[in-house]
Every structure is written in C-alpha cells, then in structure tokens.
ROPA-965766 format. One line per field, with one value per residue (C-alpha): residue in one letter; x, y, z. Coordinates in pm, 1 decimal. Each point is the difference from the previous one (the first is absolute). Layout:
<pts>
residuo [A  ...]
u [X  ...]
v [Y  ...]
w [Z  ...]
</pts>
This chain:
<pts>
residuo [X  X  X  X  X  X  X  X  X  X  X  X  X  X  X  X  X  X  X  X  X  X  X  X  X  X  X  X  X  X  X  X  X  X  X  X  X  X  X  X  X  X  X  X  X  X  X  X  X  X  X  X  X  X  X  X  X  X  X  X  X  X  X  X  X  X  X  X  X  X  X  X  X  X  X  X  X  X  X  X  X  X  X  X  X  X  X  X  X  X]
u [0.0  105.9  -126.0  63.0  -13.5  -9.4  37.4  -110.3  70.3  321.0  205.1  307.9  297.9  -102.9  167.6  -311.6  175.3  263.0  -281.1  -181.7  317.2  75.4  -357.1  -16.9  332.7  -108.6  -306.4  213.5  -185.1  131.5  -55.6  95.4  -97.0  65.2  -84.6  -238.1  23.1  -330.3  138.8  -152.4  175.6  -84.0  117.0  -79.9  36.6  -32.0  -22.0  -240.2  -351.0  77.5  323.3  -173.4  -281.2  254.9  193.6  -313.8  -76.6  355.2  -12.7  -316.1  174.7  334.9  306.0  -13.2  45.7  -230.5  -367.2  -177.1  -308.9  -113.8  123.1  -113.7  43.8  -62.3  35.4  177.0  -120.8  332.0  322.4  288.9  372.5  37.7  343.5  83.1  97.5  -235.2  177.9  -24.6  -13.3  129.2]
v [0.0  358.1  340.4  368.5  230.0  375.7  142.7  355.0  202.1  95.1  -277.4  176.5  94.0  -242.9  -323.4  -135.5  -140.7  -175.2  -137.5  -130.3  -160.4  -169.9  -130.0  -126.3  -180.5  -159.7  -135.5  -110.5  228.3  119.6  359.3  360.0  322.7  367.4  354.0  193.1  375.3  65.4  -127.4  -345.7  -337.3  -264.8  -341.2  -351.1  -327.5  -364.7  -311.8  -238.0  109.1  -29.1  200.0  276.6  19.0  38.3  256.9  205.1  12.4  114.2  269.5  139.4  26.4  131.9  73.9  196.0  349.4  -43.3  94.4  -204.7  185.4  -238.1  -321.9  -72.3  -368.1  -152.7  -369.8  -63.4  -278.1  -76.6  -89.8  212.6  -33.7  208.9  23.9  -249.5  78.1  293.9  333.3  376.4  192.4  352.1]
w [0.0  -58.1  111.3  -55.7  302.0  53.7  350.2  87.0  313.0  180.6  -160.8  -135.8  212.4  276.0  -115.4  -168.2  -309.3  212.7  218.1  -308.6  -135.3  333.5  42.3  -359.2  28.7  328.5  -184.7  -299.2  -242.8  -333.4  -104.3  53.4  177.8  -82.7  107.2  -222.1  -74.3  180.2  334.2  -23.0  -32.5  -259.0  -109.5  -108.5  184.0  -94.9  215.0  165.0  90.4  372.5  -29.0  -196.3  257.1  280.5  -205.1  -66.2  372.4  76.7  -268.4  158.4  337.8  -122.3  213.4  325.5  -150.0  -299.0  -10.4  -266.0  -116.5  -271.2  -158.8  -354.8  -90.7  -342.1  -74.1  -328.7  -229.6  -160.3  173.8  -109.9  30.0  314.6  161.9  272.3  265.9  41.8  -52.5  22.7  -327.3  9.5]
</pts>
C-alpha cells in the first residue's frame, strides 16, 4: 500500500521532517518527506497496511514542538518506486 500525505500547522522549523523520517524508518516504510513553500510538509510513504496506519497516527501527533493543524491523507492505487530507506528531500 502507498499513501500521499500533507501536514498543515506549525510543522517547519520544529524537527518535523526528521521526526517523520525516524518514524517511517522504524516502521520500515519507503518514501520521502519535504517542506513546502507554504509552511506545510508533504510526502509519500509505502508499506504494509498496519505500518501505514501507525505512521498516519504518528504524523497526526507530530514531535513535541510541532502543532499539527490538519493531516490530509490520500491512499494511492499504484505502488511506485519510492526510496528505501525513507528519506528527507530538500
């Protein structure tokens, strides 16, 4: 399974991308995360259904200094060749 995510709120400058990378790697997910010009964070992840469900819950919580306002989550029909291990795109 694969999903695209977009996280809104106070998620830049608080270690959110590093948090996402660490959580994704702990769940053995493939994919990437990056900052967006509008102050949000987006990415794609691929893995088992259980791992993606756990990942989604962690994204909604975020690290200690983040304030997640909204998490948009879209399941993707087609598996892609996402990078493994999960990584930060700059």
